[in-house]
C-alpha positions as CSV (number, residue, x, y, z in Angstrom):
1,M,18.4,39.2,-39.8
2,T,17.4,35.5,-37.9
3,L,14.1,34.6,-39.4
4,V,11.7,33.0,-36.6
5,S,9.1,30.7,-37.4
6,P,5.4,31.4,-36.6
7,G,4.7,31.0,-33.1
8,I,1.0,29.4,-33.1
9,T,-1.0,28.5,-30.4
10,R,-1.3,24.8,-30.4
11,V,-2.5,21.6,-28.7
12,V,0.2,19.2,-27.7
13,F,-0.5,15.7,-27.4
14,A,1.9,12.7,-26.4
15,V,1.4,8.8,-25.6
16,D,4.1,6.5,-24.2
17,I,4.0,2.8,-23.8
18,E,4.5,1.5,-20.3
19,G,7.5,-1.2,-19.9
20,Y,8.2,-1.1,-23.7
21,S,12.0,-1.3,-23.0
22,R,11.6,-4.5,-21.4
23,R,10.1,-6.0,-24.8
24,L,12.7,-8.2,-26.9
25,N,13.3,-6.5,-30.4
26,L,10.4,-8.1,-32.6
27,E,7.5,-7.4,-29.6
28,Q,8.9,-3.6,-29.9
29,M,8.2,-3.9,-33.4
30,R,4.6,-4.9,-32.9
31,E,3.9,-2.9,-30.2
32,Q,5.1,0.5,-32.4
33,E,2.3,-0.9,-34.8
34,R,-0.1,-1.3,-32.6
35,L,0.3,2.1,-31.0
36,D,0.0,3.8,-34.1
37,R,-2.7,2.2,-35.4
38,I,-4.5,3.3,-31.9
39,V,-3.4,7.1,-32.1
40,R,-4.9,7.0,-35.9
41,H,-8.3,5.5,-34.1
42,A,-8.3,8.5,-32.0
43,F,-7.6,11.2,-34.4
44,T,-10.5,9.7,-36.6
45,N,-12.5,9.5,-33.5
46,A,-11.8,13.2,-32.6
47,G,-12.7,14.5,-36.4
48,T,-9.2,16.3,-36.7
49,G,-5.6,15.8,-37.7
50,Y,-2.4,16.8,-36.8
51,F,-0.1,19.6,-37.8
52,A,3.4,17.5,-37.0
53,R,4.6,14.3,-35.6
54,Q,7.4,13.1,-33.7
55,D,8.2,9.7,-32.8
56,S,10.5,8.1,-30.1
57,G,10.1,4.6,-30.8
58,D,7.9,3.9,-27.5
59,G,5.8,7.0,-27.9
60,V,4.8,9.6,-30.1
61,L,4.6,13.3,-29.7
62,L,1.9,15.6,-32.0
63,I,1.0,19.0,-32.5
64,L,-2.3,19.4,-33.2
65,E,-4.0,21.7,-36.2
66,S,-4.5,25.4,-35.2
67,G,-7.8,26.6,-34.7
68,I,-9.4,23.4,-33.8
69,D,-12.6,23.4,-31.5
70,Q,-11.2,22.1,-28.4
71,A,-14.5,21.5,-26.9
72,W,-15.5,19.2,-28.9
73,V,-12.1,17.5,-30.1
74,L,-10.0,16.9,-26.8
75,P,-13.0,14.6,-25.1
76,R,-13.2,12.7,-28.3
77,L,-9.8,12.6,-29.0
78,L,-9.1,11.1,-25.2
79,T,-12.2,8.5,-25.3
80,G,-10.7,7.4,-28.9
81,L,-7.3,6.9,-27.6
82,R,-9.3,5.1,-24.6
83,D,-11.8,3.0,-27.0
84,G,-9.1,2.0,-29.6
85,L,-6.6,0.6,-27.1
86,E,-9.6,-1.4,-25.3
87,V,-10.0,-2.9,-28.6
88,D,-6.5,-3.5,-29.4
89,N,-5.9,-5.1,-26.1
90,R,-9.2,-7.4,-26.3
91,D,-8.5,-11.5,-25.9
92,R,-4.6,-10.7,-25.5
93,G,-4.6,-11.8,-22.1
94,P,-2.1,-10.3,-19.3
95,T,1.3,-10.5,-21.3
96,G,-0.2,-9.6,-24.6
97,R,-1.5,-6.1,-23.1
98,I,-0.1,-2.5,-23.8
99,R,-0.8,0.2,-21.3
100,L,-0.4,3.6,-22.1
101,R,0.2,6.6,-20.5
102,A,-0.9,10.1,-22.4
103,S,0.1,13.6,-21.5
104,L,-2.1,17.0,-23.1
105,G,-1.6,20.7,-22.9
106,E,-1.4,24.1,-24.7
107,G,0.5,26.7,-26.0
108,T,2.7,28.7,-28.1
109,V,4.9,26.4,-30.4
110,H,7.7,27.4,-33.1
111,V,8.7,24.1,-35.4
112,A,12.5,24.6,-34.9
113,R,15.6,22.8,-36.9
114,T,15.6,19.3,-35.2
115,G,12.1,19.4,-33.6
116,F,10.0,22.1,-31.8
117,A,10.5,25.3,-30.0
118,S,7.9,25.2,-27.1
119,G,7.1,25.3,-23.2
120,A,4.5,23.5,-23.7
121,V,5.8,20.7,-25.4
122,I,8.3,20.4,-22.7
123,E,5.6,20.7,-19.8
124,V,4.1,17.6,-21.8
125,C,6.8,15.4,-21.7
126,R,7.7,16.2,-18.3
127,F,4.0,15.1,-17.3
128,L,4.2,12.5,-19.6
129,N,7.5,10.7,-18.1
130,S,6.8,12.1,-14.5
131,G,6.6,9.7,-11.4
132,P,3.2,10.7,-10.1
133,L,1.4,9.9,-13.8
134,K,3.7,6.0,-14.0
135,A,2.7,5.4,-10.2
136,A,-0.9,5.9,-11.2
137,L,-0.8,3.6,-14.4
138,R,0.8,1.1,-12.2
139,E,-1.8,1.4,-9.3
140,A,-4.8,1.4,-11.5
141,K,-4.7,-2.4,-11.9
142,D,-8.4,-2.5,-13.9
143,R,-7.5,0.1,-16.7
144,D,-4.6,0.2,-19.5
145,L,-4.7,4.0,-19.7
146,V,-4.2,7.0,-17.7
147,T,-4.0,10.7,-18.5
148,A,-2.3,14.0,-16.9
149,V,-3.5,17.4,-18.4
150,T,-2.1,20.6,-17.9
151,D,-3.7,23.4,-15.0
152,H,-4.4,25.9,-18.1
153,T,-6.0,22.8,-20.0
154,Y,-8.2,21.4,-16.9
155,K,-9.3,24.5,-15.9
156,Q,-10.3,26.0,-19.8
157,V,-11.7,22.5,-21.1
158,V,-12.0,19.8,-18.2
159,Q,-13.3,21.9,-15.6
160,Q,-16.3,23.1,-18.1
161,R,-17.7,19.7,-18.2
162,Y,-17.8,19.1,-22.0
163,P,-19.3,16.1,-22.9
164,G,-17.2,12.9,-22.5
165,L,-15.3,14.7,-19.6
166,D,-15.4,14.5,-15.8
167,P,-13.7,16.9,-13.6
168,S,-14.5,14.7,-10.4
169,A,-12.2,11.8,-11.9
170,F,-8.8,14.1,-12.0
171,R,-6.4,14.5,-8.9
172,E,-4.4,17.1,-9.0
173,V,-0.5,16.4,-8.5
174,L,2.8,18.7,-8.0
175,V,5.4,17.6,-10.8
176,T,8.9,18.4,-9.5
177,Q,12.2,17.4,-11.1
178,E,14.8,19.3,-9.1
179,D,17.4,18.8,-11.5
180,K,15.7,20.5,-14.3
181,G,14.3,23.2,-12.4
182,F,10.7,22.1,-13.1
183,S,8.1,22.2,-11.0
184,E,4.2,22.1,-12.1
185,R,0.7,21.4,-11.4
186,A,-0.9,18.7,-13.3
187,W,-4.3,16.7,-13.3
188,I,-4.4,12.8,-13.6
189,D,-7.6,11.1,-14.6
190,A,-6.8,8.2,-11.9
191,P,-5.8,8.2,-8.2
192,V,-2.5,8.9,-7.4
193,P,-0.5,6.8,-4.5
194,D,1.4,8.6,-1.8
195,R,5.3,9.2,-2.4
196,A,6.1,6.8,0.5
197,P,3.5,4.2,1.5
198,A,2.3,4.5,4.7
199,V,3.5,2.2,7.5
200,P,1.4,-0.6,8.7
201,E,-0.3,-0.5,11.8
202,P,0.6,-3.3,14.1
203,R,-2.3,-5.7,15.1
204,T,-3.2,-4.6,18.8
205,V,-3.7,-7.7,20.8
206,E,-3.8,-9.1,24.6
207,G,-0.3,-9.9,25.1
208,Y,1.8,-10.9,27.7
209,G,0.2,-11.0,31.2
210,G,-2.9,-9.2,30.0
211,S,-1.9,-6.0,28.6
212,T,-2.4,-4.8,24.9
213,G,0.3,-3.2,22.6
214,V,2.5,-5.1,19.8
215,E,1.2,-8.7,19.4
216,G,2.5,-10.8,21.7
217,T,4.6,-8.2,23.6
218,G,2.5,-6.0,25.9
219,K,4.3,-3.2,24.7
220,Q,3.7,-0.1,22.9
221,P,5.9,0.3,19.4
222,A,8.2,2.8,19.0
223,A,7.0,5.7,17.1
224,G,6.8,5.1,13.5
225,D,8.5,1.8,13.6
226,G,6.0,-0.6,11.9
227,R,8.2,-3.7,12.1
228,P,7.1,-7.1,13.2
229,R,8.0,-7.6,17.0
230,K,9.1,-10.7,18.3
231,A,6.3,-12.7,20.2
232,P,7.1,-14.0,23.8
233,G,6.0,-17.8,23.2
234,S,5.6,-19.9,20.1
235,P,2.2,-22.2,19.5
236,L,3.9,-25.0,20.7
237,N,5.2,-23.3,23.8
238,T,1.7,-22.3,24.7
239,A,0.3,-25.6,24.3
240,V,2.5,-27.2,26.4
241,R,1.8,-24.7,28.9
242,T,-2.0,-25.5,28.7
243,L,-1.4,-28.9,29.2
244,E,0.6,-28.4,32.4
245,A,-1.8,-26.3,33.2
246,G,-4.9,-28.7,33.1
247,Y,-2.4,-31.4,34.4
248,L,-2.3,-29.1,37.5
249,I,-5.8,-28.5,38.2
250,H,-6.8,-32.0,37.6
251,E,-3.9,-33.1,40.4
252,L,-5.2,-30.1,42.6
253,K,-8.5,-31.4,42.5
254,Q,-7.9,-35.1,43.2
255,G,-5.2,-34.6,45.7
256,H,-2.5,-37.2,46.3
257,P,-2.5,-39.0,49.7
258,G,0.5,-38.3,51.7
259,D,2.7,-35.9,49.4
260,G,0.9,-32.9,51.4
261,T,-1.4,-31.7,48.0
262,G,-4.7,-31.6,47.3
263,Q,-7.7,-31.6,50.0
264,H,-6.0,-30.2,53.1
265,G,-7.2,-29.7,56.4
266,G,-7.3,-27.3,59.1
267,G,-7.7,-24.1,56.5
268,S,-10.5,-22.2,55.0
269,E,-11.5,-22.9,51.2
270,S,-12.6,-20.2,48.7
271,K,-14.0,-21.6,45.2
272,E,-13.3,-20.3,42.4
273,H,-15.1,-21.6,38.5
274,D,-13.1,-22.0,35.9
275,G,-14.6,-20.4,32.5
276,R,-12.6,-22.7,30.3
277,T,-13.9,-26.2,31.3
278,G,-16.9,-25.3,34.0
279,D,-15.4,-27.1,36.9
280,R,-14.3,-25.5,40.0
281,H,-11.2,-25.9,41.6
282,H,-10.2,-24.8,44.9
283,G,-7.7,-22.3,46.4
284,H,-6.8,-22.8,49.8
285,H,-5.8,-20.3,53.0
286,G,-3.4,-21.8,55.8
287,D,-0.8,-24.3,54.8
288,G,-1.1,-25.4,51.6
289,H,1.7,-26.2,49.1
290,N,2.5,-24.1,46.2
291,P,4.0,-26.6,43.2
292,R,4.2,-23.7,40.9
293,G,2.0,-20.6,39.8
294,D,1.7,-21.7,35.8
295,H,1.1,-18.3,33.1
296,V,-1.0,-19.5,30.6
297,S,-2.2,-17.0,27.6
298,G,-1.9,-14.1,29.9
299,H,-3.8,-15.7,33.3
300,H,-2.8,-17.0,35.8
301,V,-3.7,-20.3,37.3
302,S,-4.2,-20.4,41.2
303,G,-2.1,-22.9,43.2
304,H,-1.8,-23.5,46.7
305,T,0.2,-20.8,48.4
306,G,2.7,-21.3,51.1
307,T,1.9,-17.9,52.7
308,G,-1.9,-18.9,53.5
309,T,-3.0,-15.8,51.1
310,G,-4.8,-17.5,48.4
311,T,-3.4,-14.9,45.9
312,D,-1.2,-16.2,42.7
313,A,2.0,-17.2,42.6
314,G,2.9,-15.8,39.4
315,P,5.2,-16.5,36.9
316,S,7.4,-19.1,37.4
317,A,11.3,-18.7,37.3
318,E,11.7,-20.1,33.8
319,T,8.9,-17.6,32.7
320,E,10.3,-14.3,34.2
321,E,13.5,-15.6,32.5
322,Y,11.9,-15.7,28.8
323,G,10.3,-12.6,29.2
324,E,14.0,-10.7,30.0
325,E,15.3,-12.4,26.8
326,D,12.5,-11.4,24.7
327,E,12.9,-7.6,26.0
328,E,16.4,-8.0,25.2
329,D,15.7,-8.9,21.5
330,F,12.4,-6.1,21.6
331,D,14.9,-3.5,22.8
332,D,17.6,-4.2,20.1
333,E,15.6,-3.6,17.6
334,S,15.2,0.0,18.3
335,P,14.3,2.6,14.9
336,D,17.4,4.3,15.3
337,E,19.5,1.6,14.1
338,T,17.8,0.9,10.8
């Protein structure tokens, strides 16, 4: 008959250093010493010891003594770890800081030949190395420690609001590792970013021809496609067109004798106010001449139409050709190709 070691309900506590493998050998040795000091400070602060310890270089797994007062010990264990880390990181600068992930749970633990036999140990270690906990620490730029607790520990200890624990600081996540057949709920004391970052919304502005949509195109973005689109005009092109338009307005106002432009007789005249300069320029009905209807920043500058209607001439052939070329580029960047 094989003897089985006693299965005793114990608290399981694990801590790991972020980015440990990127350190040089001498740096790893120093960080192991620092981690040991921080952990010892945490247990001193909690007023308890551990039953067993298993080191892994970049981290440590600790099995606490049985029969402890969890309402007293666990809050002080976590605050002691946080305070010890804060003191150790003080005055070290960004490159000298160490950042920690911690995980806490409870369950039946057997001492086995090469370690522990315990579902609680497995659960705590899976949470310690889980994607959500790593992401939470990575995004928490203003702190050096994030902690995950099991659903059981959250309900039995954290949710009871024992001094030193704030349930509102914890976020529930589902930790899943399909290759290991593992899926359990955990609670993390920091915001957990979404697994897939949100696609930035395209900026809606006045586009080509005064319409709205993806910046500078007058088109709406394809669903789910956050890639930037090409604008139909560069700042240089816009500046040139603005100068052309100003020159054209000046010519129309002054007129040139003998060239058929400017002030024409024999036709009715309608006045129109230019909001950009405060000047008035004139559109004419009758036999006026239309040199070109220029397009500036989504607005048409009224020239003199050959049809005697006094309406805008619309984009020039050059402008229309550019619009077609840009539309081809827009259509080529469809979401289906990515």
